[in-house]
N, C-alpha and C positions, 0 to 999 in steps of 0.2 A: 367784254373781254376779247382781246385780239391775240390769237396764237400765231406767231410768225414761224414759218417752216422754211429754212434756207434751201437754196437750189441744190446744195450738196446732198440733201436727203431725198431727192427724187430718185426713183428707180430708173437706171439707164440700160437700155437694150441697144446693142450695136451688132448689126448683121451686115451681110454683103450688099444689101439694098436699102436698109432702114436704120436710121439713128433716132431713137425714141426715148423720151422722158415721160414716165408714167407717175402721176401724182396720187392715184388710188390703186388699190389692189386690182390687178388686171392680167389676164392671160397667164403667163408663167410667173408673174410676180404675185405672190399670195401673202397678204397680211390681214388677219381677221380683225385687227384693231384699226384698219384703214380702208374700210370697204366703201364708205360713202360719207357725205356731209349733207344731212337732210336728203332731198331728192337728187342731189348731185352725185352721180355714180361713177363717171369716168371723166378724166381730164388728161389728155395725151398731147404732148408737144412733139410732133413728128417731122423728120426730114427724110424725104423719099428721093433716092438717087435716080438718075435718068433711066428711062425705058424700064421702069419697075413700078410696083404698087401692090395694092390689095386685090387679089382675084375675087371672083364672085363668091359671096358668103352670105348666110342668112342672119336676120335679126328679128326679135319679137319684143313687144312691150317696152319700147324705149323711144325717147325723143333724141335724135342725133343731130347735133349742130356742128357744122364744119366751117372753119374760118381760115381762109388762105392768107398767108403772110407774104410769100414770094413764090414765083413760079406759077404753074398752071396744073390743075388737077382735073382729069377727065372722069366724069361720073356717069354710070348707067345703073338703072334699077328695074326690078320686075314690074313696077307700076307703069313703065313706059317713060319714066323721067330720065333725061339724059342731058348732058351739057358740060361745059368747061367752067370750073370755078377759078377765078383770077384774084390777084391780090386785092384785099379790101372787100371781097365778096363773101357773103354768108349763105350757107345752104342749110335748110331744115328738112330732115327726113323723119316722118312719123313711121316707125316700124310696125306699131300696132299689132294686128292679128298675124302679121308675118310678111316679110319682104326680103328679097335678096338683092345685093348690089355689089358693084366693083368700083374702085377708085384707083386710077392709074396715072402715073406721070408719063405722058406720051412723048415728052421732049427727049431727044437723044444727047443733049449736052448741058441741060440745066436741072438743078435740083428743084423740088417743091417743098416748101415749109408750111406747115399748117397746125392748127389746133383742132382736135376732135374731142367734143364734149358731149356726154350723155347725161340726160336727166330722166328719172322715172316719170311716166305719164300720170296724169290725174285720175285716169280710169283705164281699165283693160279693154282689149278687143277694138281699139280704134281702127278705122279704115286706113290702110297705108296711104301716105301722100308725100308730096315733095314740093318744096318752095325754095326760091333762090333770089337774092337781091344784091345789087352792087352799091357800095358806099365809097365816096371819094375821100382822099386824105383831108380835104377841107371840111368835110362833114364831121370828122371826129377831132378836129384841132381845138384844143382848149376847152373841151366840153365832154360830158358823159353822153355818148351817143347810143341810144337803144338800137340793137340790131336784131334781137330775137326776144319775143315776149309772149307770155300768156296773160298779161295784164293790160292788153290793148294799147301798148305804147305806140304812139304815132310813128309810122314808117317802118316798123320792125316786122320781120317775118313772124308768123304765128307758131308758138309752141303750145302744147297741151299740158301745161303745168303753170302754177301760180308763181312764176319766176320771170325775171328780166335780165338779159345780158347787155352790158354796156361796154363799149370800147372807147379809148381816148388816146390822143397824142398830146402828151403833157409837156409843154414847153418850160424851160427854166423860168421861174417866177410865177407860173400859173398856180392858182389855188382852186381846187374843185371840192365841192361838198356833196355828201349823200347822207340822208337821214333814213336808216331802215325803220320801218314801223315796229311798234312794240311786239316782241315775240318772234321777230324774223331774224334770219341769218344773212350774212354776206360773205362772199369769197372773192379775194383779189389775187391776181397773178400778174407779175411784171414780165411782159414779153421781151422788152428790150429797154436798156437804159437804167436810170435810177430815179426813185421818187422817195418822198417821205410820207408815210401814212400815220396820221395822228402824232407826228413828230419823230417817228422811228424810221430809219433809213432802210430802204429795200432796193435790191439790185436785180438784174435780169435772172429769171428762174425762181426767185423767191415767191412765196405765197403767204396769204393771211387767211385764216379761218376765224370768222367774227361772229360773236353772239352777244346779246345784251349790251349793245353799244349804240347810243342815241345819235351820234354824229361822227361821220368819217370825213376827215380832211386829207386831200391828196395834193401834194405840192411838188412841182417840178424842181429839181436840184440843178443849180448852175454848174456847168461843166464845159463841154465842148460846144454848147449851143444847140445840140441836136435834141429833138423831142424824144421823150420816153414813151413807150407803148405799153398800155395796160388793158386788162379786161377785168371787169367787176360784175359779179353775178349776185343779184338780190333774190333770196330764197326763202320759202316758208320754213 
């Protein structure tokens, strides 16, 4: 079964420094019927304005995956991890027994757009840690590229949960396939453009929550010739 949720049903927060779309109950958006999908707890699509960001704040017992779409995000955390996350780059932070971090757009003239995704860890009290890796546009063109995984997917950063995050740049005419194992879930989000999922059209901001489906087909839709960007998460 595939449940399509259109972009218009996302919760939208607009402030003087942040434009955010939240797909699950989070912060001031509370919906007891939309708390999580399996271990997927948070999926936020954020745009941070120049010289602004998230000041130092704590986390516990969560795997936090940040994927930057445009701009640059400066990261610091209490484990000593620090760096700049650039477009196409993924960062995994294991909050575990407790960590504090900040994420700031240090640019004075450019926005930064990112996905921040949280999954519940497979066990409690993990030692906090940090990992970051760059992927090129060519890496994800016309294929499902694993970028974060607890299933030992080659080349992906390590998360402590039985899940794999894939991204893809789907060109018009491309056809990608993914077969979730029996009893598993999948979650798809269209970052930009348009695709067809098992024959149904999806546009930017649309999501699909998938259970009991043996085969997923993702097809690029002919249009202006530009690739559509998606993220697909295979979940227990």
